[in-house]
Structure formats: C-alpha cells, structure tokens
N, C-alpha and C positions, 0 to 999 in steps of 0.2 A: 729500541723503539719505545717512546713514551706517549704516543698518540695513536688512537684507534678511532675509526669511523665506520658506521654502517647506516642502513636506512630503515625507516618504518613509515607508518601512515597514521595520521590523526583524522578523526571524523567530526564534522559538524552536520548532524543529520545524516544524509546520504552523500554529502560532498566531502571527499577526502583530499588531504594535502600531504604530499610526501615530506617526511621529516628527516633531516640529517641528525643522527645520534652520535655525538662526539664525546670521547672520553680522553682525559689527560691525566697522566701519572706524574706527580711532582714530589719533591722531597718535603719533609716536614712532619708534623704530628699526624697520626692516622686520622683519616676523615673520608667521608663519601658524600659529596655535595651534589645535589641535583637541581638544575635550573631549567627554565623554559615553560613556566606556568603549568606545572603538573597539578592534577586534582589529588584528592586524598589517596585514592587507590594507587595512582602513579607515584605519588611522593613516598609511598612505602616500598617501592621497588628496591632501593638499596639493600634493605634487610633481606629480602628474598634472594637477591643476586648474590650477596656474600655467603649465605647459607648454601645456595646451589653450587657455587664455584668451589666451596670447601668440600662438598660431597664428591667432586671429581678430582680432588687432590691439589687444588690451588687456593690457598687461603689469602684473603684480601685484608685481613685484620690489621696488618702493619703498614698498609699502603695509604697514600693520600690521593684520592681521585676527585676530579671535577668533571661532571657529566653535564652536557648541554644538549637540549632538544631544540633544534633550530628549524624554522624560525621561532625565536623565543617569544614573540608577541602573540602567538596563536595558542589557545588553551589545549592541553593534552589530557585526554580522559582515559581512564581504565587501566587494567593491569596488563594489557597487551604490549606495553613497552618493556616488560621484564626481559624478554629474550633479546631484543636489540641492544638494550643497555648492557646485558651480560656479554654479548658478542663484541661490542665496542671496547669494553673493559679488557676482555681476553686478548683482543688485538693490540691494545696498548701495552700489555705485558708479554707480547710475542708468543702467546699460547696458540693463536691461530694466525695465519698469514694476513696482515692488514690489507694487502692489495686484493685478496680474493673476497673479502667481506665488504669492501667499501661500497659496491654498487648493488648489493643484494638486499632486498626488503625482508625484514624479519617481523613476525607477528606471533605472540604467544605469551602465556603466563608461566612463570616458573614455580614449581614446588620446591620445598626446602631440600628435598632429596635429589634435585636436578631434573625431575620429570617436567615435561612441557605439556601444559594443559590448554584446553580449548578456551577461546575467548569469543565474545560477540562481535558482530560487524565485520567478519573476515571477508565476506563477498563484496560489499561496497569498497572495502579497503583495497582488495586486490584489483577491482575495477579501476580505482583511482591510480594505482601503481601502473597498470597497463597503459592507461591514457597518458601517463607521464613518461612513457618510454622504457620503463624498467623491464628487464628480461627474466629475472629470477626472483622467486618469493619463497620463503621458508615458513611453513605453518605447522601447527600441531596436527597430529594424525587425525584427530576427530574433526578438524575443519578442512581436511583435504578435499572432500567430495564437493563442497560448495566452491572452494577456490578453483577447482578444475573446470568449473563452468565458464570461466573467463578465458577466451581465446587469446592467442599471441603472447602468452607468458608461461614460463616453465615453473611448475609447482613442485616443491620438495617438502615431503612430510617427515617430521621427526618426532620421536617419542621421548627422548632424553637428551640432555645437554651434552653428555659424553659422546653420544652418537654424532652430534653435529660437529663437535671438535675433531673427532676422528675423520669425518668426511672432509673437513677443510684442510687437514694435514696431508690428505692424499694428493696425488698428482693432478695435473690439469690446471687450466686457468679459471674454471667455473666449478661451483659446487655441483656434485653429482649424487643426489640421494633419490632413490626410487619412491614411488607411492604404493603402499600395499594394496592388493586387490580388494581387500575389505573396505578401503577408503574410496573406492570408485563411486561416481554418482549413481544413485539408485535408479531403477527403472521407472518409467512414467507411472504415476499413480492411476488407479482405475477411474473410469468416468463416474458421473453421478449415479446413485442407486435409486433415486426417486424418479417418477415418471408423471408427466402431466395427465396421462390417462386415468390416474388415480383420483383426480378431482371430479366430484359429482356435479353435473350441471354447470351453472355460472357461465353461460356463453359470452356475456358481455365482459366479464372479468377476464376470461381466457383471451378474448380479443385484445383487451388492454395490455395483458401480459405479453402477447406476441408483438404488439406495437412497441412496447417498452424495450424488448429485446432487439427488435429490428433497427430501431433508431437511436438506442442509447438514452431513452427518455426516463425521467424520474416518475415514480408511481405512488399514489396514495389510495389505499383501500379502506373504505368506511362501511362497516356493517356489524350486525349483531354477533355475539359469540357463537361459534360452531358453523359459521357460514363458509369457512374455507379460506379465510384471508391468509393465515400462516402457511397452509398447504400451497397456496398459489405462489407466495413469496419464495418459499424454499425450492420450488421447481423452476424458478426463473433461470438459475444457472444451468439447468438441464437443456435449455433451448438456446443458450448463448454459444457463440463459436468458441472453440478451444483457443487457448492463448498461443501466441507465437513464441519463439525462443526468446526474443528480446523482451516481450511482456512478461514471460515467466521469470526471467532474471530480475526484472524490476520488482516483481512480487516477492521473490526470494531475498532480494536485498533488504527490503523492509523487515521481513521475518528474521534475517540474520542479525539485525540490530536488537531484536528481542530474544535472541537465542534460538537459532535454527537447529532442529533436531535432524539426525541423519535420515530418518524416515521421510522427512519433508523435502529432501533434495530431489528435484526432478525438473525437467524443462518442458514437459508437454502435459499439462493438466487443465482441469476446468477452472474457470475464474473463481477467485475466493468468495466465500459467502460468510460475512461477519454479522453476527446478531448479538450485540451487547445487551446485558440486562438493563432494565430501566433505572436501576439504582446507580449506574455508572456516572462518574463525575465528569465535569467538563474536560479535565486533563486526560481522562481515559478515552473520551470520544475524539477530541481534537488533537491531543498530543501535549507533552510537557513533562512535568516532574520537578521535584525539588533539587535533584542532582543533575546528571546529564539528561538533556532533553530527549525523550523517547517518542516514537511515533504512536499515534492513537488509533482508534478503530477505523477512522476514515482513511488513514494511510494503509492500514492492513487490508482494507477493501479496495485498494488501487487496482484498476482493471477488472473489478468485480462488483459485488453487490453488498451494500450496507442496509441491513434490515432492522428497523426500529419497531418492534412489536409493542403494542399499547403505547404509541408515541406520546399521547398527552401525559403519561406518567413520568416521562423523562424530565429532568430539571430544565427549567426555562432557559437558563444560561447556555446549557449544552445544545439545546435546539436552535437558539438564535445564532450560536457560533457556527452553525452549518451554512449560513447564508453565503458567506464569502467563498468558502471552498467549492460550493455548488456552481458558482459562476466561473471561478478561475481555474479549477482543477488542481490546485495546490493549497497548502496551508502554511502560514508563516507564524512560528511560535517565537515571540520576542521576549528577550531577557535583557537585563541591564547592560550586559557586556556583549551580547551577540543576538542575532536573529537567525533561527534555524528553519529551513524550508524542507517540507516533506511533500511528495506527490500525493494527490488525492483526487484522481480522476475515477470516480466511482458512480454507480447507479444507486440512487436512494429509493428505497421502498419503505413506506410507512403504513402501519395498520392501526386502526382505532375503532373502538366501539362508538355508537352514536351518543352515549351518555355514560356516567359512572356505573350504573347498574347494568348497562348493556341491552336493556329491553325497550329503549326509546325509539323503536323503528315502527313503520306502518302507523297504525292508530295509537300505538304506545299504551295499550290498555294495562299491561303488566308493569309499566315503568313506575318506580317509586321516587324518582329524582325530582327535586324542586326546580322551577324554572331558573333560579339563580345558580343551582349546582350544574345544570346543563350548560348555561352560558359560561361559567367559569371553566368547565371541563373543555369545551371547544376552544375557548379563548387562549388556552395554552399553545395551540398551534396558530401562531400569528399569521395575519394576512401576508406580510412580506415573505415569510417562509413558504407558505402555500403558493405564493405567486411564482415561485421558482420550481414548482412541481408540475410537470406537463399534463399528467393524467391523474384525474381525481374521480374515482369510480365508486359508486354505491354497490355493495355486495349484498344482495337480498338473502334471507334465510333459505335453507334448502327445504324444498317441499317433497311430499310423498311421490308426486308424479315424476320428479327428477330422479328418484331412486330406481324407478323401473325403466328409465330411458336407456338409449344406447350409450356406451362409454364414449368419452371424447377422444380426440386425436391424441396419439402418443407424442412424447417429446421428440422422437426421431423425425416424425412427419413435420411437426412445427419447426424444428431446428433447420430442416432443409429449406423451408420457405424463408426463414430468418437469414440464412446464409446467402440465398439468392438476392434478397433485398439489400443486404450489406454490400454485396458485390456491385449492385447497381449504384449504390451511394459512392463506393470507392472509385468507380469509373467517372461518375459525375464530378466529384471533387478532386480528381487526380492531379490537377494543376495547382492545387492549394495545399495548405497544411492541415485541412480538415479531412476526416474520413467518414464521419457519421452526421446525419442531419441535425442531431442535437448539438453539435459543435459549431455549426455555422452561425456567424453573427446575424442578428435580425436585420441590421441595416443593409446587409448584402442581399437578403431576400426581398426587402422592401424597395430598394433603389437600383440594384444591380441588374445584370442580364437575366436573372431568374425572377424578376418582378412579374407577378401574375396579373392577368387582366382584371379590370374592375368588375366585370361580370362574374368572376369567380370569387372575389373577395367582398361581395356586397354585404352579406350577413356579418362578416367579420368586421368590416368598416362600421357598420351600424352599431355593433356591440361596443366598439371602441368609442364611438361618438356619444353613446348613451351612458358611458361610464361603467359598463358591465365588464370591461376588460381594461387593464393597464396596458401601457405600451409593451412592457415586458411580457405580459400575457398574450398580447397580439402576436409578438414574435414567436412565442412558444407554440401557439396554435398553427402558425405558418409552418414551423419545422415539423410539427406532428402531422400536418396535412400532407407534406411531402412523403413522410413515412407511410401514411395510408395509401398514397398513390403507388409507392414502390411495391408494397405487398400485393396491390391489385394489378400490377403490371402496366400501369399508365405512365406516360412520359412526364406528366406534370399534374398537380392536383386540380380537380374540378371543384365546382361549388359544393357538390355533395361530399367530397372528401374533406373539405374544410368544415362543412357542417358536422360531419362525424367527429372530427377533431375537437370542434367547439363543444359538442355535447359531452364528449368524454372528459373534457377539462372542467366543466362547470357543475359536476355532481358532488363536489366536496362541501364541507360545512361553510366555507367562505368562498364565494365566487370571485376569482381574481380578475 
C-alpha cells in the first residue's frame, strides 16, 4: 500500500470543516511535501512527524511522501494536524491498517518522542466532526474531557503515538481506546460567591440591575467613586439564570479556542463575567490577531456579562466597535483572505465617574476639572453607543443613613423573581426565535399584535416627537417597559411602566 488517508478538522473561528488528510508514498529522492494552505505551525509538521515516527521504530528519512490536506483551498491552522498526518503516513507504509483509520478524526500535536500533546479548539472541532456524521475521534488525553461533552461521537484518548499504533493493529473494525477516569469532565463549578445583599443602599440601581437581568438589557452606571458601581456589576451574574447545557458548550467552545484548562470543563455553571482592563486593544475586545484570528472579550462574554469599568478610559475605537455586536449578537472579523464570525450575545455593563476627578456630582464643590475636561471625558462615550444601552442610571454616593438601614434582598430572592419574569417572556415569545424582551425587534412591538394603546405610550410618543428619543431609543424603552411589567406581574405595560422605563433610560450623560 502506498496511499493512506484519515480525517481531521480545520477551524475558521468556531466553524469547523472536516479535512481529508491524504499521504502518498512514491519512489525518488527522499522528501516530505505538505500542501493544502498550511500556516507556519502546520507547515512544520513534517519535521515533528519524522522524529515521532522514528521514536517508535519507523524511520521516514529515505522515503518520498506527498501529503495533501483537502479541501486544499481552505487555510489550515495550528499544530493539531501533526497526529492525522502521522497516521496517514503510517497507513501509507502499512504500519496501521488503512481501512481502519480512513474514517476516524484525529486531533493532536506530536512531540519529538512520539508523545501526543494537547491543542486548542478541540471542542468546536469535535462538534464539527459530529455534525458531519463522524463516529470516532482520537484526541490527546488532556483534551478528552472537553471532547466528551459532545454527544453522539465516540472519543478515544491517547498519550503516545505507539499506543495508537498498537490499538489500530488490534482486532475489530473500529479503534477501541478507553478514556482514563482522570480525563472525565469535571463536576459543575460552584455558583457565584458574591451576593447582592452586600450592596449598601442604592435602591434605584438595584432595581435597574434586576431589570437588566430579567430582560437581558444593557446597563450604564454613572456615579462618583465608592458609590458601588463595580459591586453592582459584579453581582449581576449572581441573579442571572444558570446556563443550559447547550449554552455551556457554546461558552466552552470559545474558551477552547483560547486554551481551555481542565478545571474549566463543566456544563452547568453561572454565566461568564468578563472585565477587561481599560488598556485593552480593539483586537482584545472585539477579536482578531496577526496570526490565526482569536475571539475577543465580547465573545468570551457570550451568554454572560461584559463589564467595562471606567468606560471612558477605554480606547475610542474599541468602544465604537461594540456598536454592531450589540445589535446583531455576533462579530465578524474580516481579513484579506477570510471573514471569521464569533458569537457575541452578551450583556454590556459600563461604569463611569461623572468627570476625570470623580467629584463632579451634586454641586461639584470638590471638583477640580475644567468644563473642557468634563466635556472631553463624557464625549468618549458617544451618543450612538449610549443609544444602544437600555438602562442609564445615576448612582449617588452612599450616605450615613444608608449604612444603618436594613440590608437589601439577597441574590437568591432577586434571582427567583428574575427566573419568573424570564419564564413569562419565554411563554410570550414561544412561537418566535426570541426568548427575551431585549431580543424582540422594535418594529414588532410598534406594529404587530403587541402594539400598545396610545393611552399607554403618550409620554413616549411625546419624547420621540420632541427629539428626546431616537427611534432606536423608543424601541428600547418599549422593550424595557415590557420587562417592568413582567417583574410586576402585569400582562402588558401600563403608562406608568413605560414612564419608569423612560426615567431609567434618560439618566446618563447623553439622553438618547
């Protein structure tokens, strides 16, 4: 036999394509040629493959191999093609049965001693293989836990190339390699350790946080230092519903591209909370990179919360780049040869001081900022960005009277109300693709069967007519009004509900 074939997966973002790895042994001068648009790491595979096969007693130094990664027009990234290339080559020299390896997906990097090492992106790769109808996948032991999260596909974990060769030489029509108990998926991580009861006072901000959790709305907190903005934002995940298995796998798939650790593997945990530093670049926030395109903070916060503390300190380009993902729920990173899509259905929470020194609240007696500095500071949060934020709330400083008051409700109590409100929304939108009020198109609420009577929208219509609201802002107040009604147990928003929504929206530095 001079021809061997097996399978692997190449990724563009989270989208995987099954690749046929073909190896042909021919006469002539010794060579190892690799084609199919490999990147730098993949193009170095022949050297690692030759050293690894030599370590198990089969030298390739005097052979002439041509290896093709098909479809050849799709770029191949990373060192995960080492193992499938080695298996295809070993099939071409009859060291493993060609028929047994032809339909098996292989993922893994080879060490020079033949060890099989973990690679990134195994979870989305195995998901793509399962969707393509593949039945067996061979992965490194370190990646077995995340691969086992995918149903309807048999996962085989190997630590050394010799172990894989021995398994293929055994009897049967399919590879039969067990998964060590140490490689099983970890137990569900514990719930959040923070509690909303730890926040002192701030009843209006607490109400805004509950509304944001119930309807999936974006939130902007504006107030002086020490007023509790960061504490409130960090406790948002404590009142959000736990992720479903499907949502957990979506979150883990993004983490897998960045190098998922064994301790992070689990399918029942709280939504992610991502809080990048304000020095983060646009590529770190949105996604990108000079080599393989990697997901940014907004994709890591998929199904969770993205918190931008001291939002005006972030780079203007990074803030403006949030506008499209906030609307569409995904981000498209374009390059000259490809466009990579990442999921980005997150809740944005921004916090800011009223001015650079932070003391420009109330009468602003202690503020040392010039009017020009204040204007420049606030202008970093543009009107179009704030127009996409449903809740814009002023957080006042904590007073002495607040310290002696009764503690607020705990996260468990608020989370129960949030769960009930979300169940109401799920029933309301059960015949559509939406599940939360924040996802419903504004035109549906303005023109469809959910159109509210004019008596309820009088104040809202007047604000739009006077230019106090854009049409996007009008739609967002409508969505927020439905969430207010859901938490109150009303079947539809009243004029007071819409008035509350309008008030909570127009407290920011720019009235949208």
